VOPAGU-2260 file (C-alpha; in pm, 1 decimal, decimal comma):
REM VOPAGU-2260
SITE   aa  ch    i         X         Y         Z
SITE  MET   A    0   19030,2   14049,5   10323,5
SITE  ALA   A    1   19015,4   13893,9   10705,3
SITE  VAL   A    2   19235,4   13609,9   10756,3
SITE  MET   A    3   19116,1   13336,9   11010,9
SITE  GLU   A    4   19293,2   13082,5   11146,7
SITE  GLN   A    5   19019,0   12773,2   11301,5
SITE  LEU   A    6   19005,2   12566,9   11589,0
SITE  ILE   A    7   18724,2   12267,8   11643,5
SITE  TYR   A    8   18726,9   12160,7   12028,0
SITE  GLY   A    9   18424,9   11939,9   12108,3
SITE  VAL   A   10   18279,6   11598,4   12173,4
SITE  ASP   A   11   18338,7   11346,9   11943,1
SITE  THR   A   12   18056,7   11145,6   11954,0
SITE  ALA   A   13   18214,8   10850,1   11762,1
SITE  LYS   A   14   18416,6   10723,1   12071,2
SITE  THR   A   15   18277,3   10480,7   12326,5
SITE  GLN   A   16   18332,2   10770,9   12588,0
SITE  PRO   A   17   18314,4   11120,3   12429,2
SITE  SER   A   18   18469,4   11356,5   12597,4
SITE  ARG   A   19   18600,2   11710,3   12483,1
SITE  GLN   A   20   18905,3   11709,2   12257,0
SITE  VAL   A   21   19072,4   11888,5   11987,0
SITE  LEU   A   22   18876,0   11782,2   11666,3
SITE  GLY   A   23   19056,8   11971,6   11412,4
SITE  LYS   A   24   19270,4   12321,5   11333,2
SITE  SER   A   25   19411,8   12507,0   11091,2
SITE  PRO   A   26   19818,0   12501,7   11043,1
SITE  GLY   A   27   19859,7   12864,4   11162,9
SITE  VAL   A   28   19705,5   12742,1   11538,1
SITE  ASN   A   29   20034,6   12680,8   11721,6
SITE  ARG   A   30   20071,2   12501,9   12072,4
SITE  SER   A   31   20024,6   12792,8   12242,6
SITE  ILE   A   32   19735,6   12940,5   12119,7
SITE  LEU   A   33   19548,3   12594,9   12095,1
SITE  GLU   A   34   19613,3   12593,4   12487,2
SITE  GLU   A   35   19511,8   12892,7   12537,0
SITE  VAL   A   36   19171,2   12887,4   12339,8
SITE  VAL   A   37   19096,1   12538,0   12497,2
SITE  ARG   A   38   19188,5   12639,0   12853,8
SITE  PHE   A   39   18895,1   12916,1   12770,2
SITE  CYS   A   40   18639,7   12692,4   12623,7
SITE  ASP   A   41   18707,5   12429,1   12931,9
SITE  SER   A   42   18638,9   12713,5   13176,8
SITE  TRP   A   43   18300,9   12823,5   12997,0
SITE  GLY   A   44   18154,8   12564,4   13205,2
SITE  ALA   A   45   17910,9   12231,6   13126,6
SITE  LEU   A   46   17547,4   12344,2   13021,7
SITE  PRO   A   47   17264,1   12217,6   13309,9
SITE  PRO   A   48   17008,8   11945,6   13183,3
SITE  ASP   A   49   16749,5   12189,8   13263,1
SITE  VAL   A   50   16904,4   12490,5   13059,2
SITE  PRO   A   51   16782,6   12498,3   12708,0
SITE  ALA   A   52   17063,0   12435,0   12424,5
SITE  ARG   A   53   17125,8   12785,8   12268,7
SITE  LYS   A   54   17410,4   12905,7   12041,7
SITE  VAL   A   55   17657,3   13095,7   12242,9
SITE  LEU   A   56   17900,5   13366,9   12128,0
SITE  MET   A   57   18259,2   13412,7   12333,2
SITE  SER   A   58   18552,3   13649,5   12243,9
SITE  PHE   A   59   18877,0   13743,7   12438,9
SITE  PRO   A   60   19184,4   13909,4   12344,5
SITE  LEU   A   61   19484,0   13612,9   12380,4
SITE  ASP   A   62   19803,8   13626,8   12531,4
SITE  SER   A   63   19956,5   13377,7   12251,4
SITE  GLN   A   64   20069,1   13514,3   11906,5
SITE  HIS   A   65   20098,6   13353,5   11572,5
SITE  SER   A   66   20497,5   13212,9   11544,3
SITE  ASP   A   67   20592,5   13450,9   11250,7
SITE  ASP   A   68   20388,3   13754,7   11337,7
SITE  GLN   A   69   20391,7   13941,4   11684,5
SITE  ALA   A   70   19995,7   14124,0   11581,1
SITE  ARG   A   71   19799,6   14100,7   11851,5
SITE  LEU   A   72   19510,2   13807,4   11807,3
SITE  TYR   A   73   19160,9   13749,5   11930,9
SITE  ALA   A   74   18965,1   13435,1   11954,0
SITE  ILE   A   75   18574,5   13443,5   11828,8
SITE  ILE   A   76   18408,6   13112,5   11948,1
SITE  GLN   A   77   18066,7   12989,3   11897,7
SITE  VAL   A   78   17936,5   12724,4   12131,8
SITE  VAL   A   79   17659,1   12488,4   12040,9
SITE  SER   A   80   17557,2   12220,2   12292,2
SITE  ASP   A   81   17316,1   12032,5   12066,9
SITE  PRO   A   82   17373,7   11728,3   11936,0
SITE  ALA   A   83   17693,8   11745,3   12078,6
SITE  GLN   A   84   17875,5   12028,4   12262,1
SITE  LEU   A   85   18086,3   12177,5   12000,9
SITE  PHE   A   86   18347,2   12486,2   12018,0
SITE  HIS   A   87   18397,8   12670,3   11712,8
SITE  ALA   A   88   18684,9   12928,8   11739,3
SITE  ASP   A   89   18826,8   13154,2   11450,4
SITE  ILE   A   90   19150,3   13338,8   11542,6
SITE  LEU   A   91   19235,8   13660,2   11414,4
SITE  THR   A   92   19425,0   13958,0   11421,4
SITE  ALA   A   93   19304,1   14294,2   11568,2
SITE  ARG   A   94   19318,2   14458,3   11240,0
SITE  ASP   A   95   19112,1   14153,4   11095,8
SITE  PHE   A   96   18883,7   14150,0   11388,8
SITE  GLY   A   97   18852,3   14518,1   11357,6
SITE  SER   A   98   18695,4   14470,6   11011,2
SITE  PHE   A   99   18379,7   14362,4   11150,7
SITE  GLY   A  100   18359,7   14657,0   11408,9
SITE  MET   A  101   18564,5   14416,3   11711,0
SITE  ASN   A  102   18215,2   14272,0   11743,7
SITE  PRO   A  103   18156,7   13913,0   11729,7
SITE  TYR   A  104   17798,1   13945,3   11648,6
SITE  ALA   A  105   17875,0   14130,2   11337,4
SITE  LEU   A  106   18120,2   13810,0   11267,5
SITE  ALA   A  107   17840,4   13599,3   11349,9
SITE  HIS   A  108   17635,7   13737,7   11056,8
SITE  GLU   A  109   17852,6   13607,2   10814,0
SITE  GLN   A  110   17750,3   13239,5   10905,3
SITE  ILE   A  111   18093,7   13116,0   10946,7
SITE  PHE   A  112   18055,7   12899,3   11229,9
SITE  LEU   A  113   18006,3   12508,5   11234,4
SITE  ASN   A  114   17671,6   12353,2   11421,9
SITE  GLN   A  115   17812,9   11992,0   11416,4
SITE  HIS   A  116   18101,0   11842,3   11337,5
SITE  GLY   A  117   18161,8   11526,5   11089,8
SITE  PRO   A  118   18424,5   11295,4   11031,3
SITE  GLY   A  119   18701,5   11392,9   10796,4
SITE  GLN   A  120   18635,2   11774,4   10847,8
SITE  LEU   A  121   19001,8   11940,4   10838,8
SITE  PRO   A  122   18981,2   12297,6   10923,3
SITE  ASP   A  123   19204,5   12520,6   10732,0
SITE  ARG   A  124   19330,0   12895,6   10712,6
SITE  ARG   A  125   19080,1   13114,1   10522,0
SITE  GLU   A  126   19007,8   13419,9   10425,8
SITE  ILE   A  127   18682,9   13618,1   10416,6
SITE  CYS   A  128   18574,5   13973,0   10310,5
SITE  PRO   A  129   18306,7   14107,4   10511,1
SITE  SER   A  130   17967,9   14076,2   10323,5
SITE  SER   A  131   17705,7   14012,7   10518,9
SITE  LEU   A  132   17434,1   14315,8   10449,6
SITE  GLU   A  133   17240,3   14205,0   10714,6
SITE  PRO   A  134   17178,6   14468,8   11025,4
SITE  LEU   A  135   17395,9   14422,3   11343,4
SITE  VAL   A  136   17041,7   14419,3   11489,3
SITE  THR   A  137   16684,7   14356,3   11309,7
SITE  PRO   A  138   16483,5   14575,3   11368,7
SITE  LEU   A  139   16687,8   14849,6   11364,7
SITE  PRO   A  140   16791,2   15028,9   11718,3
SITE  SER   A  141   16533,3   15252,5   11839,8
SITE  ARG   A  142   16429,5   15467,8   12146,7
SITE  HIS   A  143   16287,5   15112,4   12307,5
SITE  ASP   A  144   16677,0   14993,2   12310,8
SITE  VAL   A  145   16775,6   15317,3   12480,3
SITE  PRO   A  146   16724,9   15263,0   12818,4
SITE  LEU   A  147   16922,5   14933,8   12882,3
SITE  VAL   A  148   17207,3   15050,0   12647,5
SITE  GLU   A  149   17221,4   15350,1   12849,6
SITE  GLU   A  150   17259,2   15151,8   13183,9
SITE  ALA   A  151   17486,7   14907,2   13067,0
SITE  LEU   A  152   17705,5   15123,1   12887,6
SITE  SER   A  153   17684,4   15376,6   13230,3
SITE  THR   A  154   17771,2   15058,3   13415,1
SITE  TYR   A  155   18066,7   14954,9   13169,3
SITE  LEU   A  156   18239,0   15308,1   13165,8
SITE  THR   A  157   18261,6   15331,1   13548,1
SITE  THR   A  158   18301,8   14973,2   13628,7
SITE  GLY   A  159   18488,2   14807,7   13351,6
SITE  LYS   A  160   18218,2   14519,9   13401,7
SITE  VAL   A  161   17850,8   14461,0   13301,1
SITE  VAL   A  162   17719,3   14097,1   13433,9
SITE  LEU   A  163   17363,6   14005,1   13373,5
SITE  PRO   A  164   17162,4   13702,8   13563,6
SITE  LEU   A  165   17006,9   13497,3   13313,0
SITE  ALA   A  166   16862,0   13144,6   13364,3
SITE  SER   A  167   16942,4   13086,0   13010,6
SITE  GLY   A  168   17038,2   13306,3   12679,9
SITE  CYS   A  169   16771,9   13477,6   12496,1
SITE  ASP   A  170   16718,4   13706,2   12192,1
SITE  GLU   A  171   16628,9   14014,0   12376,0
SITE  SER   A  172   16970,8   14016,6   12615,1
SITE  ASP   A  173   17185,5   13920,4   12247,4
SITE  ARG   A  174   17051,1   14229,6   12112,7
SITE  MET   A  175   17117,5   14448,3   12400,2
SITE  MET   A  176   17462,4   14300,1   12407,8
SITE  ALA   A  177   17496,0   14336,3   12077,8
SITE  LEU   A  178   17458,2   14715,5   12065,0
SITE  LEU   A  179   17635,7   14785,6   12386,1
SITE  ILE   A  180   17999,5   14615,2   12230,4
SITE  ALA   A  181   17896,3   14864,0   11915,4
SITE  ALA   A  182   17847,1   15152,9   12163,6
SITE  LEU   A  183   18183,3   15074,3   12355,2
SITE  PRO   A  184   18469,0   15291,8   12294,8
SITE  ALA   A  185   18742,9   15105,5   12058,6
SITE  SER   A  186   18991,7   15103,0   12346,3
SITE  ARG   A  187   18750,9   14914,2   12550,3
SITE  ARG   A  188   18615,6   14708,3   12265,6
SITE  ALA   A  189   18984,8   14578,9   12212,4
SITE  GLU   A  190   18975,1   14441,7   12593,7
SITE  LEU   A  191   18689,2   14308,4   12594,6
SITE  ARG   A  192   18620,3   13925,7   12761,3
SITE  PHE   A  193   18255,6   13835,6   12617,3
SITE  ALA   A  194   18016,1   13574,3   12649,1
SITE  SER   A  195   17650,1   13578,6   12552,0
SITE  PHE   A  196   17581,3   13315,0   12814,9
SITE  ALA   A  197   17818,2   13130,7   13072,7
SITE  ILE   A  198   17760,8   12892,7   13325,2
SITE  SER   A  199   18101,5   12996,5   13522,1
SITE  GLU   A  200   18281,1   13265,1   13629,4
SITE  ALA   A  201   18605,9   13166,8   13561,1
SITE  ASN   A  202   18704,1   13368,5   13241,8
SITE  ARG   A  203   18718,8   13685,5   13403,9
SITE  TYR   A  204   18467,1   13794,2   13193,4
SITE  THR   A  205   18388,4   14186,3   13148,6
SITE  LEU   A  206   18063,6   14133,5   12957,1
SITE  VAL   A  207   17856,5   13863,1   13031,6
SITE  ALA   A  208   17549,1   13713,5   13075,4
SITE  MET   A  209   17571,4   13489,9   13390,7
SITE  HIS   A  210   17357,2   13135,1   13450,1
SITE  GLY   A  211   17212,5   13204,5   13812,5
SITE  GLU   A  212   16952,4   13016,0   13979,2
SITE  GLY   A  213   16610,5   13220,2   14008,5
SITE  ALA   A  214   16740,0   13433,0   13725,8
SITE  GLY   A  215   16370,9   13434,4   13519,0
SITE  TYR   A  216   16287,1   13593,5   13205,2
SITE  GLY   A  217   16326,3   13963,9   13259,9
SITE  GLY   A  218   16497,0   13941,8   13542,5
SITE  TRP   A  219   16818,1   14077,9   13386,5
SITE  GLN   A  220   16644,7   14390,5   13233,6
SITE  ARG   A  221   16487,6   14463,0   13624,3
SITE  PHE   A  222   16857,7   14407,9   13744,7
SITE  LEU   A  223   16983,6   14625,8   13489,5
SITE  MET   A  224   16803,4   14910,1   13530,4
SITE  SER   A  225   16805,5   14889,3   13913,7
SITE  THR   A  226   17227,5   14884,3   13948,4
SITE  MET   A  227   17376,4   15191,1   14112,9
SITE  THR   A  228   17662,6   15323,9   13880,0
SITE  GLY   A  229   17924,7   15525,9   14001,5
SITE  GLN   A  230   17964,1   15921,1   13889,4
SITE  LEU   A  231   18037,0   15977,3   13516,8
SITE  THR   A  232   18259,6   16222,1   13448,4
SITE  PRO   A  233   18172,0   16520,2   13208,4
SITE  PRO   A  234   18323,5   16352,0   12880,4
SITE  GLN   A  235   18156,4   15988,1   12983,9
SITE  ALA   A  236   17797,5   16160,3   12999,4
SITE  GLN   A  237   17830,1   16365,9   12667,1
SITE  TYR   A  238   17975,8   16055,9   12524,9
SITE  ILE   A  239   17662,9   15840,6   12628,9
SITE  SER   A  240   17425,5   16126,1   12522,1
SITE  GLU   A  241   17595,8   16098,4   12153,7
SITE  VAL   A  242   17537,2   15705,4   12148,9
SITE  LYS   A  243   17163,5   15782,0   12257,8
SITE  ASP   A  244   17100,3   16028,3   11964,8
SITE  CYS   A  245   17284,3   15748,6   11739,7
SITE  LEU   A  246   16981,3   15487,8   11884,6
SITE  LEU   A  247   16724,9   15729,8   11816,8
SITE  ALA   A  248   16832,3   15818,3   11470,8
SITE  SER   A  249   16847,7   15457,4   11393,4
SITE  ASP   A  250   17191,0   15495,0   11292,5
SITE  LEU   A  251   17437,2   15245,5   11299,9
SITE  MET   A  252   17681,9   15387,5   11094,3
SITE  ALA   A  253   17721,2   15687,5   11325,0
SITE  LEU   A  254   17709,6   15468,8   11608,0
SITE  GLU   A  255   18045,7   15313,4   11461,2
SITE  LYS   A  256   18176,5   15684,5   11401,6
SITE  THR   A  257   18090,8   15762,7   11752,1
SITE  SER   A  258   18222,6   15447,3   11913,1
SITE  ASN   A  259   18563,5   15468,5   11690,8
SITE  HIS   A  260   18645,9   15827,1   11718,3
SITE  SER   A  261   18510,7   15982,1   12063,0
SITE  SER   A  262   18649,5   15937,5   12384,2
SITE  PRO   A  263   18484,6   15935,7   12712,0
SITE  PHE   A  264   18772,2   15903,6   12887,9
SITE  ALA   A  265   18942,9   16264,4   12771,7
SITE  GLN   A  266   18985,8   16488,5   13047,2
SITE  PRO   A  267   18825,6   16822,1   13005,7
SITE  GLU   A  268   18990,2   17154,8   13140,5
SITE  LYS   A  269   18732,6   17225,0   13367,6
SITE  THR   A  270   18419,3   17006,1   13525,4
SITE  SER   A  271   18088,7   17139,3   13542,9
SITE  ARG   A  272   17837,6   17003,1   13859,6
SITE  ALA   A  273   17588,0   17034,2   13621,5
SITE  SER   A  274   17735,2   16775,8   13368,5
SITE  LYS   A  275   17788,6   16511,0   13662,1
SITE  ARG   A  276   17550,3   16225,5   13693,7
SITE  PRO   A  277   17474,8   16122,6   14029,3
SITE  VAL   A  278   17488,0   15768,0   14181,2
SITE  ARG   A  279   17097,4   15660,2   14151,6
SITE  MET   A  280   16880,9   15371,5   14164,8
SITE  SER   A  281   16651,7   15356,1   13829,7
SITE  ALA   A  282   16323,2   15265,2   13842,4
SITE  PRO   A  283   16283,8   14876,1   13723,0
SITE  ILE   A  284   16119,8   14792,8   13418,8
SITE  THR   A  285   15755,3   14684,1   13483,3
């Protein structure tokens, strides 16, 4: 059972001059947590008028802690911009976030985020048992997902960051990022600063689809497939090979096991030239 505190932040449309403000919070959200989450939400940016409104997911590890607990905390946030901008944050411990694979997409499957806020809605602490029978992605992963996830995972392991240029969010980028998060080793998921779409770079994301002028539909795919990656170590190459096998088998449970128990950062006794991956430029998707 995962215990979650809630924070609702956004525009109060009932006011004459609506602006962002805290619309409600559960008792466990202390001032330090509130200020840190609000700062992260404000730094997300403002949706340009020409960008279609779409639900956005974000997550990041907090520096703040509960007053009576030293456990590390995470904020998982849904952003909606229609009819009014609303940030709904769930704050939970590393252990409880781990019950969802530390994947914000898995938490979103539980249908727990508000799409709009009404008068008198006061959030409270809640307990949720992971119960969604919906797979992380539909349809299940296949060979068609392998090239993009492989390139993104290679980039993340060698640089610690993946930034995709998008004009607006889309189902295809959400799918790839959901699979990439699931494929990241547990130690990297624990440090992830993520936004499925963002307007500003101020939050220092490590995985983000970033709004950019001229980043048309499909541009992020061509960008990712043409990104130069650094040289993979033999353990990293082996790890990516194991992830590819899981995707080809459409086996999300095996992917979870691989990401939780295999490490691409172990130092082998000997390195083989054959196992090294050279820096290369992949052919773009056509």
